[in-house]
C-alpha positions as CSV (number, residue, x, y, z in Angstrom):
1,M,5.6,-10.0,232.3
2,A,3.5,-8.1,229.8
3,D,0.3,-6.5,230.5
4,A,-2.7,-6.3,228.3
5,F,-1.7,-3.1,226.5
6,T,2.0,-3.8,226.0
7,P,2.2,-5.1,221.9
8,R,3.7,-8.4,221.7
9,R,6.8,-9.1,219.2
10,P,5.8,-11.7,216.3
11,R,7.3,-15.2,216.9
12,S,8.6,-17.2,214.1
13,A,6.1,-19.3,212.3
14,G,8.6,-22.1,212.2
15,P,12.1,-23.1,210.6
16,G,13.1,-21.2,207.8
17,L,10.0,-19.1,208.2
18,G,10.0,-15.4,209.8
19,P,7.8,-13.5,211.7
20,W,5.9,-11.9,208.6
21,D,5.6,-15.5,206.8
22,C,1.9,-16.7,207.6
23,P,1.5,-20.2,207.0
24,S,-2.2,-20.0,208.0
25,P,-4.8,-19.1,205.5
26,P,-6.8,-16.1,205.6
27,G,-9.0,-15.7,208.6
28,G,-6.4,-17.4,210.8
29,V,-6.3,-20.7,213.1
30,R,-7.5,-20.7,216.5
31,G,-8.7,-16.9,216.5
32,R,-5.5,-15.6,215.0
33,S,-5.3,-13.6,211.9
34,A,-2.6,-12.6,209.3
35,P,-0.1,-9.6,210.2
36,V,-2.3,-7.1,208.2
37,V,-5.7,-6.5,208.2
38,V,-7.8,-4.6,205.7
39,H,-11.2,-3.7,207.3
40,K,-14.5,-3.6,205.9
41,P,-15.1,-0.5,203.6
42,F,-16.3,2.9,205.5
43,F,-19.7,4.1,204.4
44,A,-17.5,7.2,202.4
45,G,-15.1,5.0,200.9
46,G,-11.5,4.0,202.3
47,R,-10.7,0.9,204.7
48,Q,-8.7,0.9,207.7
49,V,-5.5,-1.0,207.6
50,S,-4.1,-2.7,211.2
51,L,-0.6,-4.3,211.5
52,M,-0.5,-6.9,214.5
53,G,-3.5,-5.7,215.6
54,E,-2.9,-1.8,215.4
55,V,-4.4,0.4,213.1
56,V,-1.8,2.2,211.0
57,G,-3.5,4.1,208.6
58,V,-6.4,4.7,205.7
59,A,-6.1,2.9,202.3
60,R,-8.6,4.0,199.4
61,C,-6.7,1.2,196.8
62,V,-4.7,-1.5,197.0
63,A,-1.7,0.9,196.3
64,D,-2.3,2.5,199.4
65,V,-2.4,-1.4,201.3
66,L,0.6,-2.1,199.5
67,A,2.7,1.1,200.4
68,V,1.7,0.7,204.2
69,V,2.9,-2.7,204.4
70,R,6.0,-1.9,202.3
71,R,7.0,0.8,205.3
72,V,7.4,-2.4,207.6
73,G,9.6,-4.5,205.2
74,I,6.5,-6.6,203.6
75,I,6.8,-6.6,199.6
76,V,4.0,-8.0,198.0
77,G,3.1,-7.7,194.5
78,H,-0.3,-5.6,193.3
79,E,-1.5,-8.9,191.3
80,E,-0.9,-11.2,194.6
81,A,-2.5,-9.0,197.2
82,G,-5.5,-10.7,197.4
83,A,-3.9,-14.3,197.4
84,T,-1.1,-13.6,200.0
85,P,-1.8,-15.2,203.5
86,L,0.0,-12.1,204.8
87,I,-3.1,-9.7,204.2
88,E,-6.4,-10.5,205.5
89,W,-9.4,-8.8,203.3
90,R,-12.4,-8.3,205.7
91,G,-15.7,-7.0,204.3
92,G,-14.7,-7.7,200.7
93,G,-11.4,-8.3,198.7
94,V,-9.1,-6.1,196.7
95,D,-11.9,-4.8,194.3
96,R,-14.2,-3.5,197.2
97,W,-13.5,0.0,198.8
98,Q,-17.0,1.8,199.2
């Protein structure tokens, strides 16, 4: 049994879907959120990026977010970053950095 500090591995979302395929809309269902969350902007610019609940970096533009998610195998194009259910944008969309 895992304690509260042990990260959980993502489970498959269903037949034919891998752990990164998020069928729920941004904001999640029943408290779940997308695997990647881009948090609200800092007062000085930039936004924290978390992956499965763990902060993994700070982004200063959409390209930074895409670089972070690419390192873990999520490939999203620049034009689809704002619409994919894999990335949840909190406190503003892809055009909000301050």
